[in-house]
C-alpha positions, -999 to +999 in steps of 0.1 A: -452+441+698-465+421+728-449+387+718-465+358+711-494+341+738-491+312+764-523+294+737-496+304+706-468+288+728-493+259+735-495+249+702-459+257+685-446+236+710-475+206+705-469+206+665-431+206+674-423+240+666-392+237+694-354+248+698-353+213+700-325+191+675-312+161+679-281+153+686-261+116+676-224+129+678-223+107+709-225+069+716-250+058+742-232+041+767-249+004+752-229+017+722-195+029+740-195-007+760-205-027+729-173-009+704-152-014+731-155-050+746-164-067+713-137-069+693-116-092+671-089-089+696-117-099+722-136-128+699-096-145+695-089-145+730-121-152+749-125-189+732-094-195+744-092-184+782-124-209+782-111-235+768-079-236+794-102-230+823-131-264+808-093-284+802-070-272+820-057-250+849-068-214+863-033-203+863-029-209+823-060-182+820-043-156+832-030-140+799-073-134+793-069-102+820-056-087+794-095-080+777-107-071+809-088-042+808-082-034+773-123-031+773-118-013+807-094+015+798-114+026+763-150+022+774-137+043+806-115+075+783-148+082+760-173+078+788-151+104+801-147+126+774-185+123+770-186+136+807-166+165+799-186+178+770-222+170+784-204+195+813-192+228+794-223+219+775-242+234+807-222+257+813-229+273+780-266+274+780-273+313+786-310+318+790-332+334+768-350+364+769-388+365+747-417+389+752-450+371+756-483+383+764-460+414+766-444+409+789-406+398+794-399+364+801-362+343+807-371+304+791-341+284+785-327+285+746-346+247+741-379+263+754-377+288+717-405+277+692-417+291+658-427+335+657-413+338+692-405+375+702-368+374+712-352+405+725-310+411+722-288+433+741-249+435+743-229+400+753-262+385+744-257+347+722-287+348+692-301+311+696-325+306+662-326+324+628-347+351+624-353+385+612-349+419+627-386+434+646-363+463+661-327+484+661-305+508+684-275+503+674-280+471+672-246+451+662-239+412+658-208+390+655-208+362+631-172+348+632-184+322+644-202+319+612-182+334+588-150+338+595-150+377+596-145+396+632-160+425+626-191+436+635-224+436+613-249+465+618-283+446+618-313+470+608-346+464+609-357+434+586-320+419+583-318+385+591-296+368+618-285+339+622-279+316+655-246+307+662-241+345+663-240+374+690-244+411+703-213+429+706-230+464+706-268+484+708-305+464+712-332+455+695-351+427+687-360+396+663-384+374+648-378+336+654-383+322+618-363+286+622-359+269+646-345+237+660-330+218+631-338+243+607-317+267+620-287+271+603-262+264+632-284+236+635-280+227+602-243+226+604-239+209+633-265+174+619-245+173+591-209+173+609-213+154+639-225+120+626-206+104+653-173+080+634-139+069+650-104+086+643-083+064+614-060+047+630-027+032+608-017+014+639-049-001+645-055-008+612-023-026+610-026-041+639-063-052+627-044-068+596-025-085+614-049-098+638-067-111+608-045-128+595-042-145+627-073-154+624-072-167+594-039-193+606-058-206+642-083-230+629-056-251+605-031-246+630-051-255+658-063-284+645-029-291+631-020-292+670-049-307+686-041-336+657-004-338+669-014-334+701-034-367+706-007-384+679+015-378+711+003-401+734-018-368+749-052-372+764-081-342+753-079-320+778-035-323+781-035-321+742-066-292+740-043-275+765-015-280+743-029-266+720-044-230+733-004-223+744+003-232+709-023-204+695-023-176+724+014-167+710+005-165+679-017-133+692+007-101+699-023-096+730+001-079+744+006-056+716-029-045+722-026-038+759+005-016+750-006+006+730-040+011+749-021+022+776+003+036+760-030+059+744-041+060+778-010+071+794-010+098+766-048+108+774-037+118+813-012+134+804-025+160+779-056+160+804-029+174+828-025+205+801-066+209+802-065+188+766-091+163+763-087+133+735-119+124+728-109+092+719-079+068+724-065+064+685-065+101+682-032+104+705-017+084+671-033+111+649-012+138+668+017+124+658+010+117+618+003+152+616+023+176+588-006+201+582-018+219+608-050+247+595-055+275+617-082+297+615-068+332+623-093+343+646-094+328+682-061+303+676-035+334+667-051+361+672-075+370+705-107+386+709-102+430+705-074+451+691-048+471+710-042+500+707-005+511+676-005+547+675-018+575+674+002+599+649-006+636+652-017+655+622-020+690+633+003+696+652-015+685+691+004+665+709-004+622+713-016+631+753-041+650+746-052+635+716-057+602+738-077+617+767-099+628+731-103+595+727-113+583+759-133+608+762-155+596+730-154+557+745-169+574+784-195+590+760-209+560+749-236+537+772-224+506+757-187+514+735-182+487+707-147+475+707-133+492+686-140+527+701-127+509+735-092+496+720-087+534+707-089+549+739-065+524+760-058+526+787-061+566+789-083+582+819-114+599+803-114+641+804-143+651+823-158+669+794-196+673+792-217+664+768-237+687+748-251+666+715-237+626+707-246+605+674-237+569+682-212+542+663-227+525+643-219+502+612-239+510+585-220+547+592-186+538+596-184+572+627-193+584+660-193+623+670-194+640+704-197+676+713-182+686+744-192+718+761-158+735+757-139+712+741-156+716+705-173+690+683-151+655+674-152+621+652-139+590+649-148+564+624-128+550+590-114+577+568-123+571+532-162+579+557-148+609+575-122+631+549-119+647+512-107+621+483-080+644+485-071+646+514-029+636+517-045+620+559-069+592+535-039+585+512-018+580+540-040+562+559-051+536+527-011+528+524-013+525+561-041+500+559-026+476+529-005+464+557-029+450+577-037+478+599-072+490+611-067+532+610-094+553+621-094+591+614-094+615+642-107+646+630-131+678+644-160+691+626-179+721+630-217+704+640-231+666+642-258+652+616-268+628+598-243+647+568-212+659+583-197+688+576-159+692+563-138+672+588-104+681+595-081+656+600-061+651+636-047+620+643-047+588+621-053+560+652-036+532+640-051+499+656-036+460+659-053+426+661-040+414+696-019+385+689-021+354+712+010+363+736+019+321+732+010+324+690+050+326+682+069+308+699+034+275+689+047+283+655+084+282+655+081+249+673+057+231+642+087+250+619+110+231+638+094+200+639+083+200+598+048+206+601+036+234+572+015+254+589-016+270+567-037+304+584-066+307+572-101+329+581-131+350+565-106+383+578-094+405+544-063+384+529-044+412+533-053+423+571-045+380+584-013+381+557+002+411+587-010+390+615+010+359+597+041+380+588+043+391+622+044+356+634+068+349+615+045+323+587+060+319+554+047+326+524+029+355+545+043+380+520+021+363+493-018+365+506-050+352+487-081+355+481-104+327+487-124+344+458-099+338+437-094+302+442-107+275+420-135+246+428-118+225+414-097+196+443-067+202+420-064+229+410-065+239+443-048+217+463-019+235+436-023+265+449-027+254+487+011+236+485+028+270+467+006+298+496+004+300+529-021+325+541-056+326+527-084+353+535-122+352+531-121+320+534-161+303+527-169+275+559-178+254+528-141+263+514-121+254+549-138+216+547-125+218+506-092+230+517-087+203+542-100+178+510-074+191+492-043+183+507-054+150+521-052+139+485-019+147+482-010+133+505-013+150+537-020+147+573-043+173+580-052+187+612-080+216+616-084+242+643-117+262+653-139+272+673-171+285+658-198+269+643-182+275+611-155+254+612-174+222+620-180+205+587-139+220+585-131+202+616-151+162+609-137+157+576-095+166+591-075+138+601-076+156+633-098+183+649-093+202+671-115+227+693-116+256+713-132+246+747-149+281+745-156+276+714-192+265+695-208+228+710-206+219+674-168+219+668-166+200+710-188+179+695-170+170+663-137+175+675-111+144+682-093+170+708-106+201+733-085+229+741-105+228+774-085+265+787-077+277+750-040+276+751-027+275+717+007+270+734-008+236+746-012+222+707+034+217+705+024+196+743-003+178+718+014+165+691+050+159+709+023+131+733+011+118+701+047+115+686+063+095+718+031+079+721+033+066+682+069+061+678+077+040+710+044+015+699+063+012+668+097+002+685+080-022+711+056-036+678+083-051+669+094-070+704+053-085+703+048-096+670+084-117+671+063-139+695+040-142+670+063-155+643+082-178+666+043-195+677+035-204+645+072-214+630+071-236+664+030-249+661+037-258+622+070-278+636+055-288+663+024-303+647+046-314+616+072-339+635+044-350+661+056-344+692+043-333+726+044-288+724+069-271+740+052-253+764+023-247+782+006-217+785+017-206+816+055-209+802+044-188+774+031-160+798+064-161+817+095-152+785+065-132+769+064-108+802+096-114+811+108-101+773+080-085+755+055-074+782+072-054+811+099-040+788+077-026+768+060-009+787+083+011+802+102+017+760+067+026+750+066+057+777+095+067+771+108+098+751+109+102+714+101+127+690+100+115+658+076+123+632+053+091+628+056+078+591+038+053+568+041+020+562+041+005+602+032-030+588+061-036+569+088-024+590+084-044+616+078-069+599+113-065+589+129-073+626+102-094+634+099-122+602+133-132+609+138-129+643+110-152+653+118-178+627+158-176+643+143-182+678+110-200+667+144-225+656+168-222+680+135-235+705+125-262+684+160-279+680+166-273+713+135-296+723+139-316+698+174-332+713+161-327+749+131-355+738+157-373+720+176-378+749+153-404+766+167-396+800+141-364+799+108-364+810+086-336+797+084-311+820+122-313+823+122-309+783+101-281+782+120-260+802+145-264+781+128-251+756+115-218+780+153-212+792+162-215+751+136-188+742+138-170+769+174-162+763+168-158+725+143-135+732+157-108+752+191-104+730+161-095+704+152-073+732+182-058+737+186-054+703+153-033+700+164-017+733+198+004+716+207+030+717+211+026+755+211+048+779+215+036+820+179+029+824+174+012+789+205-012+799+191-019+836+158-022+819+173-051+802+197-065+825+162-062+854+146-083+831+174-115+832+175-111+865+138-115+866+143-148+853+170-160+874+143-152+905+117-175+896+142-199+891+158-205+920+132-192+944+112-230+942+073-218+943+084-197+916+097-232+903+071-252+916+038-221+897+054-219+865+066-258+863+106-253+856+122-289+863+165-276+858+166-315+860+189-324+835+223-298+827+233-312+794+202-306+775+202-270+797+235-260+782+228-278+745+199-250+750+223-222+763+243-230+736+217-224+709+203-195+723+239-181+719+246-197+684+203-174+676+218-145+695+250-139+667+223-151+641+201-117+651+233-093+655+242-103+621+205-098+604+205-066+621+234-052+607+223-060+574+193-042+574+211-009+588+236-014+557+210-013+538+189+012+547+220+029+545+220+025+506+191+039+509+173+003+501+152+004+526+123+033+546+148+041+580+137+027+607+135+039+647 
């Protein structure tokens, strides 16, 4: 077993037979920038900014800063996530021991070539697929591939797959599949195609932007023509038209959504939770089914000793000492033996003979000088069929406990003689200390939990029962499940715990649940979870899991804490619930802007605002208060139908704002004593008063800070009016008291009408005629 020669390695490298697989799950820097800069929103706003800069004052182009901020936040967040994942990948790259030219060498996983002789020891990862050429008690944990937590014994000729690792013994294997051909990389290639999180919120906003895009051209032409006929010069007509068009675009909503997502990402980052895309925060809020992979999520690696149950009158203390002595006798005791020994100090008993444990033999034994021969293993292997302790072990095992038999034998050998049972050793899987509390949170939040695993269904059910998972008393063996999506969905609706689930079935579970309208989150840490995480509405990976799951998941729990998930969901709900609340304000502006543009275009009046007027009113009634409202506490689960719900408030409120403002402006223009600047001031005052009342309605129910927020916006407008520089900057001329009082009167009427409309809406809700709003 000399391995490959240096010449053979060079030939394979030249032929491309190396363990290098392409990774296209991350977008390049250029792709990231392009995706965040060249958006529909930016395509609408940018030409408006350019027109104002060419034909008007730079003060009227302040609204264009939203392009810079919105794009920068998206780019920075995605690059930050990519950098973190790259760092995790580097930390997980352990060297590989190979034999070349009859000597052992350490190489990187990427330097392994086809036909390489790779050496294995306890704790080492298997980097490629191959066939075992040497085995000395070699046992491999394949849980990241199959979900099965028990180690698998590997004899010479057995197959090993990339993504698994050695838990006991040592050996060697020859690499038969490397690079993209290996099992793990095959799954990664299928799962790693880049895709964005599906965001109903962003889809709704883009739908609104699409409508606005179709409106801009005809309304813009109507405004320019009407402004020219109203005796304005071409530059004045263009700036006035921009002032009418820009408010139609809910740029504040796009900006606020980006800010709220970014703040949510930062908050989750403080809890060691990496969000790879901003819209993934929304996905957190919409989840109503959470699929948990038992191994690594609900349970930790290893088992704990639950009970030593004597069978022949010996004390548990003495038997614990025997278990500790058995563990101490093995150079590399397997995890099961370590768990059975517990924390007991091993007695100093000389060893005269020994048979190490193997999963194929399913027992181990040691002969101690003066203490006789002791064996430990599976009861159905060590104990005779009629032994009552064997029947008892089977009964206990049916509850999900791991049961071992500790017994005495006359001598060791491949064929054991009669074994006398000394004790039954009861082991239980190690439950994460935070699992129970986390699952209680999801029950309280109406999130259905599905526990899935490659382990035995009864064992999975026992773990789920200990955590009070609903339906844990009737676990399902996935080997009996139907393949047809509809029939599978029926079973998934009725049951919550599944064992012996294959990687392909995990993916099918996600699709079946989604076919019933569920928003599905999937957690996982193994290569076998990658495809399911990819297809789920929200994939959540463990930071210590495989690179494949971290690459495709939209959320990565960097510290592997399952207890972080409630904070993840709560943050998503807070962000989405508040964005939907403030979206009412932003779309009110869109509606009154459209209505005003059409009214002014038809009547052929100079547009009632300059862009700076719209910026002032929008900032104080929507932008600034919307920022605070978007970050307020909110625990409601997101519901579908975002666009219809917000339009229910925005359409009537926007029309009321437009009518009141237009009437005040039209009456002011009819008073020949007023100049255009004074008439525009009257319109701005009227619009501010009606819009701030809409803010007051949306901000309910009131707390001290919500009431203070509305009051602060009124005070800020008063400050702008009171300070000469403010009046000059925003071109406000309060020269006609009569017109201004008329505007105030119309604003009061509009406020009353808005309140009545909202009460009617609530009344319709009480009759169950409409979907309840927040």
